[in-house]
C-alpha positions, 0 to 999 in steps of 0.5 A: 201338248197343252191341248192334250193335257187340257183334254185329259184333264177335262175327261178326268174331271168328267169321269170323276163327276160321273162317278161322284153322281153315281155314288150319290145316287147309289147312296141315296137309293140305299139309305132307306132299306129298299131290298130284303131277303125272306124266309118263312114257313106256311101252308105252302111249305118253306118259302124263300124270297126277295122284296124290292121297295119302289122308293121313287114310286108312291113315296116308298109305300109300294113294293113287290115280293117274289117267293119260291115255295117248297110245297107242304110237307107230306100233306095235311090230313083231316077228317070231316064232311063235304057239303057237296057229297050228299052228306057222305063223310070223307077223310081228306088229305090236302097236298100243296105242291111247290111253286112261287108267289108274286105279290104286290105290297102296299104300306099305308103308313111308313111309320108302322110295319103293317101292309096290304098284299095282293097277288098270284100264287102258283101251286098245284093243289089236290085233295085226296078223299077216302069215303066213310060210310054212315052209322048204318054202313051206307053211302048216299050217292047222287040221292041213292042209298048204297051199302058199303059192301055194294060200293067197296072202297070209295075214293076220290080226288079234287085237283085245283087250277094252279093259279091262285088269286091271293089277297091279305095283309101282314105285319113286320116288327120294324118300320118300313125302310128300317135296315136289319133283321125283322120278324114278318107275318102274312095272313090272307085268303086264296081262291082258285077256279073250279076243281077237276073231280074224280070219284071211284067205287072199287065195286062199281065196275059190275054195277052200271047204276052205281057207276052212273051215280058216281059220275053224276056225284063227281060233277057236283064236286066241282066247286072253287077252291078257297083257302086260308094262308098264315105265314111266319118268318124273318127278313133281312132288309138292306 
């Protein structure tokens, strides 16, 4: 009986010691805010996400974020010229599909809200093009002049690789590690591989020379995608 009680007491003390150790570790790990939830609005639509700070790695200077992006709302439409279309002007509608962002943050100073960020954004991006003839009612396609009547409706599309490399920075209204609500912001640039391009003239079917020029012109559109990201939102650190 005494042996049994001794073993029971020893086991109980061991469990209590283990629980005490785990509680101490949990408390130590959550004293500075190491986790946060995000909500933001930017060019990729509404974003929600989660951040984890690596308290034991790099003395708390590093963290990672995963964001789910809804995609932009209806597409941003703008008018302008495109340098690679031989001077032709196009109405352009940029559409960014839903996706996700995986980002690595570095906080140079734990006493400020500034951070540097790099990572990968996954989003299907395309730009719809609608041609606008010049003041004389003509298009210049692959070095040849065609009237708007010859071309008909000139339309095209650029589809970019969905893997976007991102680099930028950001600022938070509270210092790194402080718990509670905070304002968050990000600004940076993304780059992706060459676009897949298409260009069509509604009257090109009966004009082999025009079709050949359209095919050659669309090959000149295959440039890398480069864009600006500005995102504003709020986070709760716990």
